[in-house]
N, CA, C and O atoms as a Tinker XYZ file with bonds, in Angstrom:
   360  protein
     1  N   -132.564000   37.759000  -33.691000    73     2
     2  CA  -132.160000   36.349000  -33.706000    64     1     3
     3  C   -132.248000   35.650000  -32.348000    63     2     4     5
     4  O   -132.917000   34.633000  -32.160000    81     3
     5  N   -131.517000   36.278000  -31.414000    73     3     6
     6  CA  -131.490000   35.532000  -30.024000    64     5     7
     7  C   -131.381000   36.576000  -28.977000    63     6     8     9
     8  O   -130.715000   37.602000  -29.117000    81     7
     9  N   -132.110000   36.250000  -27.851000    73     7    10
    10  CA  -132.177000   37.204000  -26.798000    64     9    11
    11  C   -131.723000   36.302000  -25.495000    63    10    12    13
    12  O   -132.179000   35.179000  -25.278000    81    11
    13  N   -130.818000   36.921000  -24.719000    73    11    14
    14  CA  -130.431000   36.315000  -23.427000    64    13    15
    15  C   -129.818000   34.913000  -23.637000    63    14    16    17
    16  O   -130.279000   33.955000  -23.016000    81    15
    17  N   -128.695000   34.759000  -24.578000    73    15    18
    18  CA  -128.128000   33.453000  -24.728000    64    17    19
    19  C   -127.310000   33.197000  -23.498000    63    18    20    21
    20  O   -126.446000   33.995000  -23.134000    81    19
    21  N   -127.584000   32.070000  -22.848000    73    19    22
    22  CA  -126.752000   31.684000  -21.728000    64    21    23
    23  C   -125.981000   30.316000  -22.060000    63    22    24    25
    24  O   -126.452000   29.452000  -22.799000    81    23
    25  N   -124.866000   30.238000  -21.488000    73    23    26
    26  CA  -123.970000   29.123000  -21.531000    64    25    27
    27  C   -123.091000   29.134000  -20.301000    63    26    28    29
    28  O   -123.132000   30.077000  -19.510000    81    27
    29  N   -122.325000   28.131000  -20.141000    73    27    30
    30  CA  -121.505000   27.980000  -18.874000    64    29    31
    31  C   -120.431000   29.153000  -18.745000    63    30    32    33
    32  O   -119.860000   29.371000  -17.676000    81    31
    33  N   -120.209000   29.839000  -19.816000    73    31    34
    34  CA  -119.197000   30.881000  -19.855000    64    33    35
    35  C   -119.844000   32.284000  -19.483000    63    34    36    37
    36  O   -119.138000   33.213000  -19.090000    81    35
    37  N   -121.129000   32.383000  -19.616000    73    35    38
    38  CA  -121.630000   33.585000  -19.471000    64    37    39
    39  C   -123.176000   33.951000  -20.069000    63    38    40    41
    40  O   -124.036000   33.076000  -20.164000    81    39
    41  N   -123.377000   35.152000  -20.399000    73    39    42
    42  CA  -124.545000   35.507000  -21.140000    64    41    43
    43  C   -124.321000   36.628000  -22.117000    63    42    44    45
    44  O   -123.588000   37.572000  -21.823000    81    43
    45  N   -124.960000   36.541000  -23.312000    73    43    46
    46  CA  -124.967000   37.609000  -24.164000    64    45    47
    47  C   -126.333000   38.127000  -24.273000    63    46    48    49
    48  O   -127.241000   37.361000  -24.596000    81    47
    49  N   -126.571000   39.460000  -24.011000    73    47    50
    50  CA  -127.991000   39.956000  -23.974000    64    49    51
    51  C   -128.568000   39.694000  -25.279000    63    50    52    53
    52  O   -129.534000   38.931000  -25.307000    81    51
    53  N   -128.130000   40.209000  -26.400000    73    51    54
    54  CA  -128.661000   39.979000  -27.706000    64    53    55
    55  C   -127.751000   39.579000  -28.862000    63    54    56    57
    56  O   -126.593000   39.994000  -28.901000    81    55
    57  N   -128.213000   38.841000  -29.735000    73    55    58
    58  CA  -127.405000   38.429000  -30.847000    64    57    59
    59  C   -128.208000   38.633000  -32.087000    63    58    60    61
    60  O   -129.266000   38.035000  -32.283000    81    59
    61  N   -127.703000   39.460000  -32.892000    73    59    62
    62  CA  -128.488000   39.887000  -34.055000    64    61    63
    63  C   -127.661000   39.934000  -35.378000    63    62    64    65
    64  O   -126.443000   39.764000  -35.334000    81    63
    65  N   -128.268000   40.147000  -36.471000    73    63    66
    66  CA  -127.652000   40.282000  -37.755000    64    65    67
    67  C   -127.703000   41.622000  -38.407000    63    66    68    69
    68  O   -128.763000   42.248000  -38.417000    81    67
    69  N   -126.721000   42.052000  -38.900000    73    67    70
    70  CA  -126.613000   43.387000  -39.541000    64    69    71
    71  C   -125.860000   43.215000  -40.861000    63    70    72    73
    72  O   -124.630000   43.166000  -40.870000    81    71
    73  N   -126.554000   43.127000  -41.921000    73    71    74
    74  CA  -125.991000   43.076000  -43.262000    64    73    75
    75  C   -124.958000   41.960000  -43.386000    63    74    76    77
    76  O   -123.866000   42.185000  -43.908000    81    75
    77  N   -125.283000   40.796000  -42.925000    73    75    78
    78  CA  -124.272000   39.651000  -43.000000    64    77    79
    79  C   -123.308000   39.553000  -41.938000    63    78    80    81
    80  O   -122.432000   38.689000  -41.952000    81    79
    81  N   -123.431000   40.411000  -41.008000    73    79    82
    82  CA  -122.497000   40.466000  -39.868000    64    81    83
    83  C   -123.316000   40.043000  -38.670000    63    82    84    85
    84  O   -124.413000   40.536000  -38.408000    81    83
    85  N   -122.717000   39.092000  -37.951000    73    83    86
    86  CA  -123.327000   38.649000  -36.593000    64    85    87
    87  C   -122.893000   39.538000  -35.510000    63    86    88    89
    88  O   -121.694000   39.678000  -35.270000    81    87
    89  N   -123.899000   40.211000  -34.772000    73    87    90
    90  CA  -123.604000   41.184000  -33.759000    64    89    91
    91  C   -124.045000   40.728000  -32.393000    63    90    92    93
    92  O   -125.220000   40.475000  -32.126000    81    91
    93  N   -123.002000   40.633000  -31.505000    73    91    94
    94  CA  -123.196000   40.308000  -30.119000    64    93    95
    95  C   -123.387000   41.605000  -29.484000    63    94    96    97
    96  O   -122.579000   42.510000  -29.690000    81    95
    97  N   -124.402000   41.759000  -28.724000    73    95    98
    98  CA  -124.859000   43.126000  -28.140000    64    97    99
    99  C   -124.885000   42.973000  -26.553000    63    98   100   101
   100  O   -125.592000   42.132000  -25.998000    81    99
   101  N   -124.066000   43.848000  -25.882000    73    99   102
   102  CA  -124.249000   43.880000  -24.530000    64   101   103
   103  C   -124.963000   45.228000  -24.124000    63   102   104   105
   104  O   -124.608000   46.309000  -24.593000    81   103
   105  N   -125.999000   45.087000  -23.215000    73   103   106
   106  CA  -126.929000   46.214000  -22.933000    64   105   107
   107  C   -126.437000   46.559000  -21.433000    63   106   108   109
   108  O   -126.349000   45.685000  -20.571000    81   107
   109  N   -126.146000   47.825000  -21.219000    73   107   110
   110  CA  -125.708000   48.148000  -19.880000    64   109   111
   111  C   -126.621000   49.359000  -19.450000    63   110   112   113
   112  O   -126.836000   50.278000  -20.240000    81   111
   113  N   -127.141000   49.340000  -18.207000    73   111   114
   114  CA  -127.839000   50.454000  -17.671000    64   113   115
   115  C   -127.207000   50.892000  -16.393000    63   114   116   117
   116  O   -126.862000   50.074000  -15.540000    81   115
   117  N   -127.052000   52.207000  -16.255000    73   115   118
   118  CA  -126.539000   52.763000  -14.968000    64   117   119
   119  C   -127.464000   53.955000  -14.637000    63   118   120   121
   120  O   -127.737000   54.794000  -15.496000    81   119
   121  N   -127.939000   54.014000  -13.376000    73   119   122
   122  CA  -128.714000   55.096000  -12.969000    64   121   123
   123  C   -128.000000   56.362000  -12.892000    63   122   124   125
   124  O   -128.609000   57.392000  -13.182000    81   123
   125  N   -126.707000   56.408000  -12.513000    73   123   126
   126  CA  -125.941000   57.609000  -12.580000    64   125   127
   127  C   -124.422000   57.448000  -13.037000    63   126   128   129
   128  O   -123.987000   56.329000  -13.311000    81   127
   129  N   -123.717000   58.455000  -13.105000    73   127   130
   130  CA  -122.348000   58.292000  -13.547000    64   129   131
   131  C   -121.311000   58.238000  -12.489000    63   130   132   133
   132  O   -120.134000   58.474000  -12.761000    81   131
   133  N   -121.663000   57.970000  -11.421000    73   131   134
   134  CA  -120.884000   57.987000  -10.207000    64   133   135
   135  C   -119.570000   57.123000  -10.447000    63   134   136   137
   136  O   -118.477000   57.559000  -10.086000    81   135
   137  N   -119.694000   55.995000  -11.011000    73   135   138
   138  CA  -118.464000   55.082000  -11.223000    64   137   139
   139  C   -118.059000   54.946000  -12.715000    63   138   140   141
   140  O   -117.483000   53.948000  -13.149000    81   139
   141  N   -118.399000   56.014000  -13.462000    73   139   142
   142  CA  -118.017000   55.935000  -14.930000    64   141   143
   143  C   -119.106000   55.667000  -15.831000    63   142   144   145
   144  O   -118.873000   55.689000  -17.040000    81   143
   145  N   -120.304000   55.408000  -15.393000    73   143   146
   146  CA  -121.487000   55.134000  -16.231000    64   145   147
   147  C   -121.404000   53.738000  -16.830000    63   146   148   149
   148  O   -120.591000   52.890000  -16.463000    81   147
   149  N   -122.374000   53.563000  -17.844000    73   147   150
   150  CA  -122.741000   52.308000  -18.448000    64   149   151
   151  C   -121.519000   51.698000  -19.297000    63   150   152   153
   152  O   -121.162000   50.521000  -19.258000    81   151
   153  N   -120.991000   52.636000  -20.008000    73   151   154
   154  CA  -119.839000   52.079000  -20.805000    64   153   155
   155  C   -118.565000   51.758000  -20.033000    63   154   156   157
   156  O   -117.826000   50.871000  -20.459000    81   155
   157  N   -118.282000   52.390000  -18.984000    73   155   158
   158  CA  -117.089000   52.094000  -18.094000    64   157   159
   159  C   -117.394000   50.819000  -17.445000    63   158   160   161
   160  O   -116.425000   50.220000  -16.977000    81   159
   161  N   -118.573000   50.277000  -17.323000    73   159   162
   162  CA  -118.967000   49.030000  -16.608000    64   161   163
   163  C   -118.445000   47.881000  -17.448000    63   162   164   165
   164  O   -118.400000   46.775000  -16.910000    81   163
   165  N   -118.077000   48.003000  -18.604000    73   163   166
   166  CA  -117.611000   46.930000  -19.469000    64   165   167
   167  C   -116.139000   46.814000  -19.499000    63   166   168   169
   168  O   -115.464000   47.238000  -20.437000    81   167
   169  N   -115.594000   46.156000  -18.319000    73   167   170
   170  CA  -114.273000   46.008000  -18.101000    64   169   171
   171  C   -113.553000   45.078000  -18.936000    63   170   172   173
   172  O   -114.223000   44.267000  -19.575000    81   171
   173  N   -112.186000   45.063000  -19.041000    73   171   174
   174  CA  -111.513000   44.005000  -19.831000    64   173   175
   175  C   -111.920000   42.642000  -19.420000    63   174   176   177
   176  O   -111.963000   41.773000  -20.290000    81   175
   177  N   -112.226000   42.352000  -18.188000    73   175   178
   178  CA  -112.677000   41.043000  -17.673000    64   177   179
   179  C   -113.957000   40.664000  -18.268000    63   178   180   181
   180  O   -114.145000   39.543000  -18.740000    81   179
   181  N   -114.969000   41.722000  -18.247000    73   179   182
   182  CA  -116.331000   41.452000  -18.858000    64   181   183
   183  C   -116.136000   41.279000  -20.307000    63   182   184   185
   184  O   -116.877000   40.453000  -20.841000    81   183
   185  N   -115.238000   41.930000  -21.087000    73   183   186
   186  CA  -115.073000   41.824000  -22.355000    64   185   187
   187  C   -114.584000   40.294000  -22.743000    63   186   188   189
   188  O   -115.043000   39.733000  -23.738000    81   187
   189  N   -113.732000   39.744000  -21.984000    73   187   190
   190  CA  -113.090000   38.446000  -22.111000    64   189   191
   191  C   -114.287000   37.385000  -21.937000    63   190   192   193
   192  O   -114.429000   36.430000  -22.701000    81   191
   193  N   -115.046000   37.629000  -20.960000    73   191   194
   194  CA  -116.218000   36.782000  -20.761000    64   193   195
   195  C   -117.202000   36.823000  -21.890000    63   194   196   197
   196  O   -117.693000   35.776000  -22.312000    81   195
   197  N   -117.516000   38.014000  -22.406000    73   195   198
   198  CA  -118.358000   38.036000  -23.582000    64   197   199
   199  C   -117.769000   37.336000  -24.851000    63   198   200   201
   200  O   -118.445000   36.696000  -25.656000    81   199
   201  N   -116.523000   37.527000  -24.919000    73   199   202
   202  CA  -115.805000   36.952000  -26.212000    64   201   203
   203  C   -115.905000   35.369000  -26.038000    63   202   204   205
   204  O   -116.201000   34.661000  -27.001000    81   203
   205  N   -115.656000   34.859000  -24.814000    73   203   206
   206  CA  -115.592000   33.439000  -24.567000    64   205   207
   207  C   -117.046000   32.931000  -24.846000    63   206   208   209
   208  O   -117.250000   31.870000  -25.437000    81   207
   209  N   -117.938000   33.661000  -24.436000    73   207   210
   210  CA  -119.352000   33.247000  -24.660000    64   209   211
   211  C   -119.799000   33.204000  -26.090000    63   210   212   213
   212  O   -120.485000   32.296000  -26.560000    81   211
   213  N   -119.358000   34.267000  -26.762000    73   211   214
   214  CA  -119.500000   34.279000  -28.168000    64   213   215
   215  C   -118.902000   33.124000  -28.937000    63   214   216   217
   216  O   -119.505000   32.568000  -29.855000    81   215
   217  N   -117.666000   32.778000  -28.518000    73   215   218
   218  CA  -116.923000   31.699000  -29.210000    64   217   219
   219  C   -117.706000   30.499000  -28.979000    63   218   220   221
   220  O   -117.752000   29.654000  -29.873000    81   219
   221  N   -118.314000   30.328000  -27.913000    73   219   222
   222  CA  -119.178000   29.023000  -27.644000    64   221   223
   223  C   -120.440000   29.059000  -28.568000    63   222   224   225
   224  O   -120.842000   28.053000  -29.152000    81   223
   225  N   -121.030000   30.268000  -28.660000    73   223   226
   226  CA  -122.224000   30.252000  -29.608000    64   225   227
   227  C   -121.766000   29.931000  -30.986000    63   226   228   229
   228  O   -122.412000   29.130000  -31.662000    81   227
   229  N   -120.618000   30.543000  -31.481000    73   227   230
   230  CA  -120.095000   30.275000  -32.756000    64   229   231
   231  C   -119.752000   28.883000  -33.038000    63   230   232   233
   232  O   -119.845000   28.428000  -34.178000    81   231
   233  N   -119.329000   28.136000  -31.963000    73   231   234
   234  CA  -118.994000   26.700000  -32.127000    64   233   235
   235  C   -120.161000   25.949000  -32.524000    63   234   236   237
   236  O   -119.988000   24.908000  -33.159000    81   235
   237  N   -121.378000   26.354000  -32.222000    73   235   238
   238  CA  -122.602000   25.635000  -32.553000    64   237   239
   239  C   -123.062000   25.775000  -34.119000    63   238   240   241
   240  O   -123.912000   25.050000  -34.635000    81   239
   241  N   -122.430000   26.724000  -34.725000    73   239   242
   242  CA  -122.849000   27.097000  -36.238000    64   241   243
   243  C   -121.891000   26.312000  -37.141000    63   242   244   245
   244  O   -120.760000   25.954000  -36.810000    81   243
   245  N   -122.514000   26.076000  -38.385000    73   243   246
   246  CA  -121.751000   25.444000  -39.432000    64   245   247
   247  C   -120.672000   26.244000  -39.980000    63   246   248   249
   248  O   -119.555000   25.776000  -40.198000    81   247
   249  N   -121.018000   27.519000  -40.216000    73   247   250
   250  CA  -120.058000   28.507000  -40.755000    64   249   251
   251  C   -119.995000   29.555000  -39.892000    63   250   252   253
   252  O   -121.004000   30.009000  -39.352000    81   251
   253  N   -118.608000   30.095000  -39.666000    73   251   254
   254  CA  -118.557000   31.196000  -38.750000    64   253   255
   255  C   -118.472000   32.598000  -39.544000    63   254   256   257
   256  O   -117.537000   32.865000  -40.298000    81   255
   257  N   -119.527000   33.442000  -39.295000    73   255   258
   258  CA  -119.664000   34.625000  -40.048000    64   257   259
   259  C   -118.774000   35.687000  -39.520000    63   258   260   261
   260  O   -118.245000   35.512000  -38.423000    81   259
   261  N   -118.548000   36.825000  -40.230000    73   259   262
   262  CA  -117.960000   37.939000  -39.468000    64   261   263
   263  C   -118.758000   38.393000  -38.529000    63   262   264   265
   264  O   -119.976000   38.453000  -38.695000    81   263
   265  N   -118.052000   38.829000  -37.244000    73   263   266
   266  CA  -118.752000   39.183000  -36.108000    64   265   267
   267  C   -118.190000   40.478000  -35.556000    63   266   268   269
   268  O   -117.056000   40.851000  -35.860000    81   267
   269  N   -118.983000   41.164000  -34.745000    73   267   270
   270  CA  -118.601000   42.334000  -33.964000    64   269   271
   271  C   -119.253000   42.361000  -32.636000    63   270   272   273
   272  O   -120.180000   41.587000  -32.399000    81   271
   273  N   -118.808000   43.237000  -31.724000    73   271   274
   274  CA  -119.366000   43.334000  -30.393000    64   273   275
   275  C   -119.876000   44.912000  -30.320000    63   274   276   277
   276  O   -119.107000   45.863000  -30.458000    81   275
   277  N   -121.139000   45.017000  -30.108000    73   275   278
   278  CA  -121.661000   46.356000  -29.937000    64   277   279
   279  C   -122.174000   46.462000  -28.472000    63   278   280   281
   280  O   -122.449000   45.452000  -27.824000    81   279
   281  N   -122.296000   47.748000  -27.965000    73   279   282
   282  CA  -122.701000   48.028000  -26.577000    64   281   283
   283  C   -123.909000   49.091000  -26.827000    63   282   284   285
   284  O   -123.892000   50.019000  -27.636000    81   283
   285  N   -124.907000   48.751000  -25.986000    73   283   286
   286  CA  -125.984000   49.808000  -25.758000    64   285   287
   287  C   -125.937000   50.189000  -24.392000    63   286   288   289
   288  O   -126.247000   49.414000  -23.487000    81   287
   289  N   -125.508000   51.512000  -24.189000    73   287   290
   290  CA  -125.413000   52.023000  -22.984000    64   289   291
   291  C   -126.596000   52.946000  -22.590000    63   290   292   293
   292  O   -126.870000   53.904000  -23.313000    81   291
   293  N   -127.289000   52.690000  -21.488000    73   291   294
   294  CA  -128.417000   53.464000  -21.068000    64   293   295
   295  C   -128.182000   54.073000  -19.790000    63   294   296   297
   296  O   -127.724000   53.433000  -18.843000    81   295
   297  N   -128.489000   55.326000  -19.732000    73   295   298
   298  CA  -128.343000   56.158000  -18.395000    64   297   299
   299  C   -129.637000   56.799000  -18.054000    63   298   300   301
   300  O   -130.364000   57.177000  -18.972000    81   299
   301  N   -129.975000   56.950000  -16.863000    73   299   302
   302  CA  -131.245000   57.598000  -16.472000    64   301   303
   303  C   -131.324000   59.066000  -17.008000    63   302   304   305
   304  O   -132.407000   59.551000  -17.339000    81   303
   305  N   -130.141000   59.765000  -17.085000    73   303   306
   306  CA  -130.067000   61.184000  -17.455000    64   305   307
   307  C   -130.099000   61.421000  -18.900000    63   306   308   309
   308  O   -130.369000   62.547000  -19.317000    81   307
   309  N   -129.813000   60.330000  -19.800000    73   307   310
   310  CA  -129.697000   60.502000  -21.230000    64   309   311
   311  C   -131.118000   60.456000  -21.789000    63   310   312   313
   312  O   -132.047000   59.830000  -21.279000    81   311
   313  N   -131.173000   61.163000  -22.850000    73   311   314
   314  CA  -132.569000   61.251000  -23.631000    64   313   315
   315  C   -132.704000   59.870000  -24.293000    63   314   316   317
   316  O   -133.776000   59.270000  -24.218000    81   315
   317  N   -131.663000   59.357000  -24.929000    73   315   318
   318  CA  -131.738000   58.174000  -25.601000    64   317   319
   319  C   -130.568000   57.351000  -25.464000    63   318   320   321
   320  O   -129.495000   57.886000  -25.185000    81   319
   321  N   -130.663000   55.993000  -25.645000    73   319   322
   322  CA  -129.449000   55.136000  -25.402000    64   321   323
   323  C   -128.314000   55.575000  -26.326000    63   322   324   325
   324  O   -128.548000   56.238000  -27.336000    81   323
   325  N   -127.107000   55.207000  -25.980000    73   323   326
   326  CA  -125.898000   55.265000  -26.793000    64   325   327
   327  C   -125.543000   53.971000  -27.441000    63   326   328   329
   328  O   -125.128000   53.061000  -26.723000    81   327
   329  N   -125.670000   53.786000  -28.795000    73   327   330
   330  CA  -125.220000   52.512000  -29.333000    64   329   331
   331  C   -123.832000   52.681000  -29.956000    63   330   332   333
   332  O   -123.583000   53.434000  -30.897000    81   331
   333  N   -122.928000   51.865000  -29.301000    73   331   334
   334  CA  -121.589000   51.886000  -29.754000    64   333   335
   335  C   -121.353000   50.597000  -30.567000    63   334   336   337
   336  O   -121.375000   49.477000  -30.056000    81   335
   337  N   -121.137000   50.829000  -31.802000    73   335   338
   338  CA  -120.835000   49.796000  -32.777000    64   337   339
   339  C   -119.427000   49.343000  -32.773000    63   338   340   341
   340  O   -118.580000   50.234000  -32.716000    81   339
   341  N   -119.028000   48.117000  -32.823000    73   339   342
   342  CA  -117.698000   47.565000  -32.909000    64   341   343
   343  C   -117.041000   48.125000  -31.586000    63   342   344   345
   344  O   -115.978000   48.741000  -31.665000    81   343
   345  N   -117.642000   47.926000  -30.409000    73   343   346
   346  CA  -117.099000   48.566000  -29.110000    64   345   347
   347  C   -115.747000   47.993000  -28.710000    63   346   348   349
   348  O   -114.918000   48.725000  -28.170000    81   347
   349  N   -115.496000   46.724000  -28.952000    73   347   350
   350  CA  -114.153000   46.158000  -28.610000    64   349   351
   351  C   -113.965000   44.998000  -29.529000    63   350   352   353
   352  O   -114.882000   44.446000  -30.137000    81   351
   353  N   -112.621000   44.652000  -29.584000    73   351   354
   354  CA  -112.127000   43.500000  -30.420000    64   353   355
   355  C   -111.876000   42.335000  -29.774000    63   354   356   357
   356  O   -111.624000   42.379000  -28.570000    81   355
   357  N   -111.899000   41.203000  -30.407000    73   355   358
   358  CA  -111.436000   39.899000  -29.810000    64   357   359
   359  C   -109.945000   39.881000  -29.559000    63   358   360
   360  O   -109.413000   38.883000  -29.073000    81   359
């Protein structure tokens, strides 16, 4: 649906639809696990920024669908990305 949505509040990497649910996806890459890896890089502050950006996106729609926030965590050592559905709540 949308890739790299920017507004004054921040950026959302991907916005997609999954069976009637609007999914805001944050993609994180970390070369190593020295500071907790890709999932640990999504701090409460980053989550608040994503939520604020998503609310701005939703304000442009006629109807507000059910939404969730997913995370795709990629590390150099992993064989494949880790997809965490419903990673955090508003």
